[in-house]
Backbone as CSV, one residue per row, in Angstrom:
resi,resn,N_x,N_y,N_z,CA_x,CA_y,CA_z,C_x,C_y,C_z
1,MET,-7.107,-9.864,9.727,-7.912,-10.284,8.561,-7.443,-10.669,7.313
2,GLY,-7.887,-11.421,6.725,-7.826,-11.780,5.289,-8.502,-11.554,4.730
3,ARG,-8.195,-11.735,3.192,-9.314,-11.789,2.198,-8.805,-13.129,0.856
4,GLY,-10.393,-14.021,0.269,-10.572,-13.850,-0.343,-11.297,-13.628,-1.942
5,ALA,-11.437,-14.351,-3.350,-11.685,-14.223,-4.055,-11.969,-15.285,-4.987
6,GLU,-13.359,-16.011,-4.987,-12.861,-17.334,-5.956,-13.093,-16.620,-7.574
7,PRO,-12.372,-17.507,-8.120,-12.856,-16.610,-9.385,-13.565,-16.331,-10.334
8,ARG,-13.472,-15.840,-11.108,-15.016,-14.716,-11.917,-15.646,-16.082,-12.805
9,VAL,-16.615,-16.393,-12.728,-17.306,-17.302,-13.714,-18.702,-16.487,-14.315
10,ARG,-19.403,-17.292,-14.924,-20.172,-17.137,-16.436,-21.697,-17.484,-15.186
11,VAL,-22.394,-15.577,-15.196,-23.778,-16.176,-14.638,-24.487,-14.808,-15.471
12,ARG,-25.833,-15.883,-15.651,-26.510,-14.915,-16.044,-27.357,-13.953,-15.324
13,ASP,-27.681,-12.784,-15.684,-28.061,-11.178,-15.290,-28.793,-10.707,-15.657
14,ASN,-29.941,-10.421,-15.876,-30.940,-10.190,-16.059,-31.143,-10.031,-18.062
15,HIS,-30.788,-11.263,-18.646,-30.831,-11.710,-19.597,-29.405,-11.830,-20.417
16,ARG,-28.793,-11.640,-19.207,-27.565,-11.455,-20.414,-26.391,-12.235,-19.493
17,VAL,-25.406,-12.927,-20.092,-24.434,-13.727,-19.601,-23.270,-13.161,-19.102
18,THR,-22.385,-12.809,-17.475,-21.935,-11.913,-17.704,-20.596,-12.803,-16.576
19,SER,-19.382,-12.307,-16.426,-18.647,-12.855,-15.538,-18.530,-11.461,-13.976
20,ARG,-18.714,-12.427,-13.110,-18.698,-12.169,-12.018,-18.055,-12.492,-10.893
21,ALA,-17.433,-11.794,-10.586,-16.491,-12.122,-9.474,-17.459,-12.290,-7.798
22,PHE,-16.322,-13.368,-6.396,-17.295,-13.821,-5.510,-16.046,-13.472,-4.311
23,LEU,-16.262,-12.171,-3.557,-15.736,-11.402,-2.239,-15.729,-12.360,-1.470
24,TRP,-15.332,-12.617,-0.143,-15.434,-13.033,0.862,-14.282,-12.956,1.734
25,VAL,-13.934,-12.393,2.920,-13.654,-12.320,3.778,-13.253,-13.036,5.032
26,ALA,-12.506,-13.187,6.064,-11.736,-14.012,6.987,-11.152,-13.656,8.292
27,GLY,-11.497,-13.680,9.460,-10.893,-12.698,10.074,-10.155,-13.375,11.049
28,VAL,-9.148,-13.308,12.182,-7.952,-14.095,13.082,-8.747,-13.396,13.534
29,THR,-8.880,-13.733,15.363,-9.069,-13.367,16.658,-7.791,-13.117,17.186
30,PRO,-7.508,-12.637,18.182,-5.692,-11.901,19.201,-5.321,-13.334,19.304
31,ASP,-6.480,-14.682,20.190,-6.225,-15.672,20.283,-6.274,-16.577,18.809
32,GLY,-6.281,-16.671,17.956,-5.731,-17.397,16.540,-6.674,-17.975,15.920
33,GLN,-8.479,-17.864,16.762,-9.185,-18.461,16.239,-10.195,-17.717,14.647
34,ARG,-10.109,-18.522,13.558,-10.625,-17.805,12.700,-11.980,-18.128,12.460
35,GLU,-12.551,-17.316,11.652,-13.652,-17.230,11.731,-14.313,-16.453,9.710
36,VAL,-15.379,-16.664,9.119,-15.949,-15.783,8.432,-16.702,-14.867,8.323
37,LEU,-16.565,-13.768,7.864,-16.560,-12.167,8.784,-17.683,-12.187,7.579
38,GLY,-17.421,-12.357,6.329,-18.547,-11.561,5.562,-18.385,-12.155,3.923
39,TRP,-19.074,-11.734,2.876,-19.018,-11.808,1.631,-19.792,-11.055,0.667
40,LEU,-19.740,-10.803,-0.620,-20.128,-10.011,-1.718,-20.247,-10.876,-3.171
41,ASP,-21.314,-10.532,-3.802,-20.736,-11.132,-5.295,-21.149,-9.706,-5.707
42,TRP,-20.489,-9.313,-6.595,-19.599,-7.944,-7.516,-19.777,-8.136,-8.732
43,PRO,-20.089,-7.437,-9.534,-19.832,-7.469,-11.132,-18.420,-7.687,-11.298
44,SER,-16.951,-7.491,-10.723,-16.036,-7.367,-11.413,-14.862,-7.181,-9.517
45,GLU,-13.774,-7.554,-9.441,-12.653,-7.833,-8.651,-12.518,-6.024,-8.578
46,THR,-12.866,-5.343,-7.759,-12.473,-3.700,-8.359,-12.217,-3.291,-6.536
47,GLY,-11.423,-1.781,-6.277,-11.396,-1.132,-5.510,-12.802,-1.113,-4.954
48,ARG,-14.044,-0.704,-5.661,-15.267,-0.853,-5.336,-15.595,-1.676,-4.306
49,ALA,-15.350,-3.087,-5.099,-16.240,-3.964,-4.631,-15.568,-4.282,-3.302
50,TRP,-14.376,-3.887,-3.208,-13.848,-4.547,-1.888,-13.721,-3.365,-1.063
51,SER,-14.440,-1.980,-1.095,-14.499,-0.973,-0.330,-16.018,-1.464,0.132
52,GLU,-17.224,-1.550,-0.660,-18.434,-1.673,0.100,-18.337,-3.644,0.534
53,LEU,-17.552,-4.080,0.310,-17.203,-5.106,1.441,-17.253,-5.068,2.273
54,PHE,-15.866,-3.991,2.931,-15.588,-3.878,3.887,-16.616,-2.497,4.316
55,ARG,-16.718,-1.734,3.838,-18.074,-0.794,4.709,-19.640,-1.614,5.372
56,SER,-19.629,-2.685,4.456,-20.761,-3.654,5.166,-20.256,-4.248,6.261
57,LEU,-19.264,-4.216,6.155,-19.109,-5.665,7.955,-18.275,-4.541,8.808
58,LYS,-18.201,-2.531,7.993,-17.869,-2.081,9.237,-19.643,-1.780,9.962
59,ASP,-20.462,-1.421,8.727,-21.927,-1.256,9.054,-22.409,-2.646,10.264
60,ARG,-22.041,-3.835,10.439,-22.359,-4.857,11.278,-21.619,-4.733,12.319
61,GLY,-20.293,-3.802,12.817,-19.958,-4.079,14.008,-18.174,-3.871,13.828
62,LEU,-17.647,-4.532,13.200,-16.569,-4.740,12.837,-15.392,-3.609,12.960
63,THR,-14.764,-4.001,14.227,-13.812,-3.245,15.169,-12.678,-2.973,15.183
64,GLY,-11.585,-2.469,15.649,-10.118,-3.000,16.033,-9.507,-3.968,14.868
65,VAL,-9.706,-3.639,14.130,-8.572,-4.753,12.982,-6.849,-3.802,13.063
66,GLU,-6.392,-4.880,13.237,-4.877,-4.066,13.475,-3.992,-4.556,12.419
67,LEU,-4.551,-5.654,11.468,-3.807,-5.818,10.640,-4.474,-7.238,9.475
68,VAL,-4.126,-6.228,8.303,-5.358,-7.155,7.225,-4.268,-7.938,6.264
69,VAL,-4.484,-9.031,5.761,-3.579,-9.646,4.989,-4.164,-9.713,3.952
70,SER,-3.552,-9.929,2.244,-4.129,-9.498,0.734,-2.726,-9.900,0.206
71,ASP,-3.122,-10.039,-1.307,-2.569,-9.939,-2.166,-1.901,-8.740,-2.407
72,ALA,-1.213,-8.781,-3.525,-1.043,-7.245,-3.790,-1.959,-6.422,-4.526
73,HIS,-3.282,-6.613,-4.842,-4.110,-6.373,-5.512,-4.516,-4.533,-5.433
74,GLU,-4.463,-3.957,-6.226,-3.798,-2.756,-6.363,-5.418,-2.152,-5.640
75,GLY,-6.324,-2.291,-6.831,-7.604,-1.546,-5.761,-8.396,-2.197,-4.588
76,LEU,-7.565,-3.376,-4.209,-7.694,-4.340,-2.615,-6.851,-3.183,-1.720
77,VAL,-5.646,-3.304,-1.819,-4.942,-2.687,-0.809,-5.245,-1.165,-0.644
78,LYS,-5.830,-0.503,-1.598,-6.602,1.277,-1.398,-7.471,0.766,-0.850
79,GLY,-8.690,-0.272,-1.127,-9.767,-0.131,-0.062,-9.361,-0.318,0.978
80,ILE,-8.322,-1.380,1.386,-7.824,-1.607,2.748,-7.028,-0.094,3.314
81,GLU,-6.744,0.853,3.011,-5.524,1.895,3.278,-7.681,2.578,3.659
82,GLU,-8.524,2.710,3.324,-9.665,3.626,3.192,-10.216,3.215,4.405
83,ALA,-10.545,1.809,4.262,-11.526,1.595,5.422,-11.073,1.134,6.853
84,PHE,-9.413,1.342,6.760,-9.511,0.952,7.843,-7.811,1.086,8.360
85,PRO,-8.025,2.754,8.688,-6.940,3.497,8.408,-6.296,3.345,9.899
86,GLY,-5.052,3.502,10.085,-4.128,2.692,10.908,-3.722,1.504,11.321
87,SER,-4.493,0.613,10.488,-4.194,-0.796,10.572,-2.888,-1.147,9.710
88,MET,-2.019,-2.219,10.063,-1.188,-2.352,9.121,-1.373,-3.801,8.164
89,TRP,-1.068,-3.653,6.273,-1.229,-4.092,5.492,-0.082,-5.435,5.809
90,GLN,-0.361,-6.504,5.477,0.569,-7.520,5.281,0.346,-8.432,4.230
91,GLU,1.294,-7.823,3.014,0.785,-8.368,1.749,1.679,-10.254,1.982
92,CYS,0.770,-11.003,1.396,0.945,-12.211,1.600,1.731,-12.793,0.839
93,GLN,2.885,-13.629,2.212,4.041,-14.076,1.588,4.505,-15.367,1.134
94,THR,3.113,-16.179,0.476,3.130,-17.369,-0.963,3.216,-16.114,-1.700
95,HIS,2.158,-15.714,-2.177,1.977,-14.790,-3.535,3.311,-13.790,-3.723
96,PHE,4.062,-13.387,-2.329,5.373,-12.746,-2.785,6.360,-13.919,-3.583
97,ILE,6.413,-15.162,-2.671,7.397,-15.990,-2.916,7.315,-16.062,-4.622
98,ARG,6.310,-16.730,-4.709,5.890,-16.912,-6.050,6.225,-15.882,-7.441
99,ARG,5.729,-14.453,-7.263,5.857,-14.151,-7.968,7.788,-13.384,-8.033
100,ALA,8.394,-13.503,-6.852,9.709,-13.741,-6.589,10.825,-14.666,-7.631
101,LEU,9.830,-15.940,-7.241,10.979,-16.861,-8.233,10.033,-16.796,-9.538
102,ASP,9.542,-15.859,-10.173,8.995,-16.493,-11.445,9.787,-15.254,-11.821
103,LEU,11.271,-14.547,-11.217,11.789,-13.538,-11.899,13.560,-14.288,-11.457
104,ALA,13.824,-15.708,-11.542,14.650,-16.303,-11.393,14.200,-17.302,-12.504
105,ARG,15.952,-18.323,-13.104,15.311,-18.882,-13.431,15.099,-20.202,-13.296
106,ASP,14.591,-21.090,-13.926,14.107,-22.645,-13.294,15.624,-23.469,-11.947
107,VAL,16.597,-23.665,-12.808,17.620,-24.300,-12.126,17.969,-23.840,-10.525
108,ASP,17.610,-22.549,-10.416,17.938,-21.621,-9.106,16.469,-21.422,-8.819
109,LYS,15.861,-21.826,-8.359,14.681,-21.341,-8.224,14.319,-22.686,-6.656
110,ALA,14.679,-23.654,-6.441,15.018,-24.590,-5.115,15.547,-23.703,-4.143
111,ALA,16.884,-23.178,-4.687,17.691,-22.811,-3.462,17.409,-20.970,-3.494
112,LEU,16.865,-20.594,-3.823,16.696,-19.640,-3.641,15.019,-19.333,-3.159
113,CYS,13.877,-19.626,-3.908,13.118,-19.702,-2.199,13.519,-20.485,-0.647
114,GLU,14.466,-21.503,-0.716,15.091,-21.333,0.887,15.332,-19.943,1.089
115,ASP,16.077,-19.203,0.600,16.901,-18.174,1.262,15.691,-16.650,1.160
116,LEU,14.169,-17.340,0.199,13.807,-15.876,0.463,12.898,-16.542,2.085
117,ARG,12.732,-17.639,1.931,12.028,-18.373,3.615,12.487,-17.592,4.345
118,MET,14.278,-18.006,4.667,15.029,-17.348,5.566,14.452,-15.693,6.072
119,ILE,14.183,-14.979,5.277,13.867,-13.691,5.535,12.369,-13.989,6.493
120,LEU,11.802,-14.394,5.900,10.330,-14.229,6.047,9.876,-15.004,7.337
121,GLN,11.164,-16.430,7.708,10.599,-16.433,9.101,11.779,-16.217,10.065
122,ALA,12.183,-14.857,9.589,12.994,-14.501,10.806,12.639,-13.704,12.113
123,SER,12.879,-14.082,13.109,12.169,-13.910,14.658,12.680,-11.926,14.379
124,SER,12.910,-10.970,13.837,12.981,-10.080,14.518,13.447,-9.279,13.104
125,ARG,13.397,-7.989,13.108,13.487,-7.230,12.173,14.666,-7.019,11.384
126,GLU,15.182,-7.053,12.544,16.901,-6.913,12.551,17.212,-8.301,12.064
127,ARG,17.128,-9.904,11.798,17.633,-10.518,11.613,16.992,-10.553,10.166
128,ALA,15.999,-10.453,9.741,15.228,-10.219,8.424,16.047,-9.295,7.575
129,GLU,17.030,-8.048,8.025,17.306,-7.330,7.437,18.465,-8.388,6.881
130,GLU,19.396,-8.871,8.082,20.534,-9.902,7.694,20.511,-10.740,6.733
131,GLU,19.581,-11.380,6.475,19.682,-12.508,5.717,18.913,-11.986,4.259
132,LYS,18.506,-10.914,4.895,18.398,-10.306,3.069,19.511,-9.236,2.434
133,ALA,19.901,-9.175,3.349,21.665,-9.019,2.709,22.267,-9.750,2.088
134,LEU,21.957,-10.969,3.060,22.844,-12.115,2.345,22.332,-12.740,1.060
135,LEU,20.755,-12.597,0.937,20.602,-12.988,0.082,20.932,-11.603,-1.641
136,GLU,20.932,-10.404,-1.626,21.150,-9.855,-1.987,22.839,-9.845,-2.936
137,LYS,23.401,-10.395,-1.642,25.406,-10.663,-2.049,24.981,-11.854,-2.902
138,HIS,24.187,-12.937,-2.640,24.354,-14.280,-3.659,23.670,-13.873,-4.837
139,TRP,22.225,-13.440,-5.176,21.867,-13.067,-5.912,21.500,-11.896,-6.802
140,GLY,21.827,-10.911,-6.185,21.747,-9.502,-6.846,22.313,-9.073,-7.972
141,LYS,23.831,-9.420,-8.408,24.355,-9.466,-9.569,23.522,-10.576,-10.298
142,LYS,23.201,-11.078,-10.093,22.565,-12.258,-11.331,21.508,-12.091,-11.856
143,TYR,20.401,-11.866,-10.617,19.023,-11.245,-11.015,18.539,-9.481,-10.059
144,PRO,19.258,-8.460,-10.805,19.147,-7.282,-10.338,17.708,-6.751,-10.217
145,LYS,16.668,-7.287,-10.871,15.093,-7.278,-10.984,14.579,-7.788,-9.235
146,LEU,15.572,-9.315,-9.409,14.610,-9.911,-8.330,15.746,-8.872,-6.682
147,ALA,16.172,-8.095,-6.882,16.572,-7.401,-5.719,15.515,-5.906,-5.620
148,THR,15.706,-5.582,-6.861,14.520,-4.413,-6.401,13.064,-4.756,-6.204
149,TYR,12.660,-5.925,-7.018,11.460,-6.646,-6.526,11.716,-6.627,-4.663
150,LEU,12.489,-7.307,-4.141,12.514,-7.553,-3.032,12.805,-6.237,-1.874
151,GLU,13.454,-5.291,-2.674,13.970,-4.024,-1.862,11.904,-3.303,-2.001
152,GLU,11.413,-3.525,-2.627,10.564,-2.604,-2.972,8.957,-3.583,-2.186
153,HIS,8.503,-4.627,-1.416,8.069,-5.356,-0.515,8.655,-6.202,0.857
154,PHE,9.722,-5.623,0.739,10.546,-6.006,2.053,9.308,-5.518,3.295
155,ASP,8.921,-4.423,3.417,8.155,-3.818,4.664,6.868,-4.505,4.577
156,SER,6.181,-4.957,3.245,5.015,-5.153,3.534,4.711,-6.906,3.886
157,VAL,5.725,-7.528,3.289,6.251,-8.577,3.334,6.225,-9.138,5.050
158,LEU,6.800,-8.225,5.699,7.285,-7.987,6.617,6.163,-7.609,7.773
159,ALA,5.534,-7.084,7.662,4.429,-6.683,8.756,4.047,-7.150,9.978
160,VAL,3.842,-8.933,9.764,3.787,-9.120,10.435,4.619,-9.602,11.605
161,LEU,5.572,-9.059,11.759,6.956,-8.919,13.088,6.259,-7.555,13.762
162,ASN,5.102,-6.967,13.223,4.964,-6.018,14.311,4.349,-5.974,15.302
163,VAL,3.375,-7.055,14.967,2.264,-7.954,16.000,2.959,-8.831,17.061
164,PRO,2.780,-9.054,18.526,3.380,-9.809,19.566,3.483,-11.544,18.690
165,ALA,4.533,-12.498,18.904,4.958,-13.398,18.350,3.643,-14.235,18.445
166,SER,3.274,-14.107,19.888,2.054,-15.372,19.664,0.296,-15.152,18.741
167,HIS,0.873,-13.514,18.220,-0.339,-13.757,17.929,-0.433,-13.429,15.398
168,ARG,0.688,-13.864,15.437,1.946,-13.837,13.873,0.831,-15.117,13.267
169,LYS,0.693,-16.311,14.163,0.232,-17.822,13.377,-1.076,-17.293,12.569
170,ARG,-0.662,-17.694,11.180,-1.988,-17.861,10.333,-2.211,-15.799,9.850
171,GLN,-0.957,-15.488,10.253,-1.149,-14.102,9.879,-0.182,-13.443,8.789
172,GLY,0.677,-14.405,8.484,1.968,-14.196,7.177,1.520,-14.296,5.803
173,THR,0.088,-15.606,5.771,-0.259,-15.286,4.249,-1.843,-15.801,4.723
174,THR,-2.334,-15.920,3.608,-3.709,-16.020,3.022,-3.783,-17.592,2.698
175,ASN,-3.116,-18.428,3.226,-3.119,-20.157,2.888,-4.497,-20.485,3.033
176,HIS,-4.882,-20.169,4.483,-6.458,-20.908,4.935,-7.116,-20.398,4.000
177,VAL,-7.024,-19.049,3.607,-8.479,-18.638,2.780,-8.143,-19.205,1.198
178,GLU,-7.046,-19.244,0.675,-6.968,-20.050,-0.502,-7.525,-21.515,-0.666
179,ARG,-7.249,-22.096,0.664,-7.418,-23.625,0.715,-9.458,-23.011,0.762
180,VAL,-9.872,-22.483,1.414,-11.102,-21.683,0.666,-11.924,-22.546,-0.579
181,ASN,-11.086,-21.598,-0.968,-11.075,-21.041,-2.211,-11.156,-22.152,-2.895
182,GLN,-10.310,-22.550,-3.038,-10.087,-24.034,-4.209,-11.452,-25.062,-3.774
183,GLU,-12.039,-25.059,-2.756,-13.257,-25.705,-2.178,-13.996,-25.208,-2.892
184,LEU,-14.530,-23.931,-3.145,-15.971,-22.690,-3.999,-15.790,-23.474,-5.506
185,LYS,-14.394,-23.338,-5.623,-13.916,-23.169,-7.161,-14.202,-24.905,-7.356
186,ARG,-14.052,-25.857,-6.812,-14.356,-26.968,-6.971,-16.144,-27.070,-6.925
187,ARG,-16.398,-26.989,-5.842,-18.022,-26.970,-6.321,-19.011,-26.149,-7.115
188,GLY,-18.262,-25.201,-7.442,-18.412,-24.291,-8.825,-18.455,-24.795,-10.230
189,ARG,-17.636,-25.822,-10.083,-17.305,-26.381,-11.637,-18.372,-26.846,-12.081
190,THR,-19.295,-27.392,-11.625,-20.942,-28.404,-11.841,-21.228,-27.654,-12.198
191,VAL,-21.431,-26.090,-12.150,-22.154,-25.261,-12.993,-21.628,-24.680,-13.623
192,ARG,-22.209,-24.957,-15.289,-21.536,-24.173,-16.573,-22.046,-22.628,-16.531
193,ILE,-23.388,-22.381,-16.364,-23.482,-20.846,-16.348,-24.562,-20.602,-14.779
194,TRP,-24.234,-19.653,-13.835,-25.021,-19.933,-12.501,-26.453,-19.368,-13.550
195,PRO,-27.491,-19.710,-13.645,-28.980,-19.209,-13.652,-29.283,-17.588,-13.047
196,ASN,-28.696,-17.395,-11.937,-28.391,-15.858,-11.469,-27.648,-15.473,-10.745
197,PRO,-27.256,-14.509,-9.544,-26.320,-14.062,-9.036,-26.685,-14.804,-7.665
198,ALA,-28.250,-14.570,-7.686,-28.187,-14.791,-6.678,-28.381,-16.786,-6.140
199,SER,-28.153,-17.160,-7.308,-27.901,-18.832,-7.202,-26.228,-19.055,-6.401
200,ARG,-25.513,-18.344,-7.320,-24.388,-18.729,-6.441,-23.911,-18.227,-5.273
201,ASP,-24.823,-17.160,-4.765,-24.828,-15.902,-3.097,-24.823,-17.547,-2.431
202,ARG,-26.184,-18.286,-2.671,-27.090,-19.183,-2.404,-25.757,-20.118,-1.902
203,LEU,-25.558,-20.817,-2.348,-24.618,-22.117,-2.609,-22.987,-21.855,-1.778
204,TYR,-22.517,-20.458,-2.099,-20.856,-20.724,-1.851,-21.194,-19.885,-0.565
205,GLY,-22.524,-19.025,-0.363,-23.054,-18.415,1.339,-23.020,-19.734,2.229
206,ALA,-23.266,-20.861,1.763,-23.808,-21.840,2.275,-22.824,-22.288,2.620
207,LEU,-21.896,-22.896,1.528,-20.277,-23.532,2.033,-19.403,-22.609,2.850
208,LEU,-19.456,-21.260,3.051,-19.040,-20.031,3.364,-19.720,-20.549,5.222
209,MET,-20.622,-20.732,5.882,-21.615,-20.712,6.550,-21.024,-22.083,7.136
210,GLU,-20.567,-22.979,6.876,-20.231,-24.310,7.117,-18.660,-24.230,7.207
211,GLN,-18.027,-23.715,6.533,-16.353,-23.052,7.122,-16.680,-22.292,8.641
212,HIS,-17.073,-21.698,8.215,-17.425,-21.111,9.902,-17.725,-21.949,11.276
213,GLU,-18.676,-22.820,10.645,-19.244,-23.387,11.969,-17.967,-24.839,12.163
214,ARG,-16.856,-24.962,11.041,-15.701,-25.742,11.280,-14.797,-24.904,12.130
215,TRP,-14.890,-23.834,11.538,-13.411,-23.062,12.128,-13.777,-23.112,13.794
216,THR,-15.290,-22.335,14.214,-15.400,-21.791,15.504,-16.329,-22.757,16.268
217,GLY,-17.822,-23.208,15.637,-18.001,-24.232,16.167,-19.637,-23.675,17.055
218,ILE,-19.575,-22.394,16.207,-20.555,-21.595,15.829,-21.208,-21.120,14.617
219,THR,-22.621,-21.446,14.930,-23.315,-21.394,13.601,-23.475,-19.876,13.159
220,TRP,-22.536,-19.541,12.625,-23.049,-18.153,11.475,-24.171,-17.953,10.944
221,LEU,-24.551,-16.780,10.925,-26.031,-16.169,10.998,-25.598,-14.734,10.641
222,LYS,-26.384,-15.752,9.254,-26.208,-14.061,8.153,-26.720,-12.909,8.675
223,PRO,-26.586,-11.446,8.258,-27.508,-10.576,9.099,-28.733,-10.356,8.349
224,GLU,-29.689,-9.622,9.059,-30.713,-9.190,8.600,-31.092,-8.571,7.388
225,GLY,-31.755,-8.729,6.509,-31.173,-7.519,5.369,-30.188,-8.115,4.482
226,ALA,-28.852,-8.906,4.290,-27.867,-8.777,3.579,-27.599,-9.991,2.691
């Protein structure tokens, strides 16, 4: 399961213009089938917002969540732990690499990126630890903060190694979610201020239902009362 959050935009609500968040969740079945699970318009991207969205998914029957992929948003990670106890949390590897590269000089970023990818593309935990040791030996003295960052995030960016290899496709990053976010953002740029939260919910919801149908070939039916 992966999460998405379209950037906060200006929405008119109760005669006031406020900034609101739009959250949505995608799922991946064991055979690699992607689908849209649900979405939520909320005043801000907080842990409470994500908990509310996760609660609604569980109320609709979502079970058997083994792995949740997201960025390291503190409130989101806490919401995942509370909503899906026993599931594994996979930190998005793309977000991880971006933050790691921010700790290095521009001249070193290309080479460092390749070394980081050697860790993330390892076929086993043991191989990943070997690549991690090589990276630390090469870059550790020059970038001690990088070594610390890697140590702190090593387990979370490699959680996907705990699932069968055949299930790992699309489960190491939120890239497929981010691509949909870009389309939501593109469509939203045409609206300077949304007239109300429901108007954005209708447009973005329609786009997500279309995306679900492209992924699955099945029409996404919004639950009654949602």
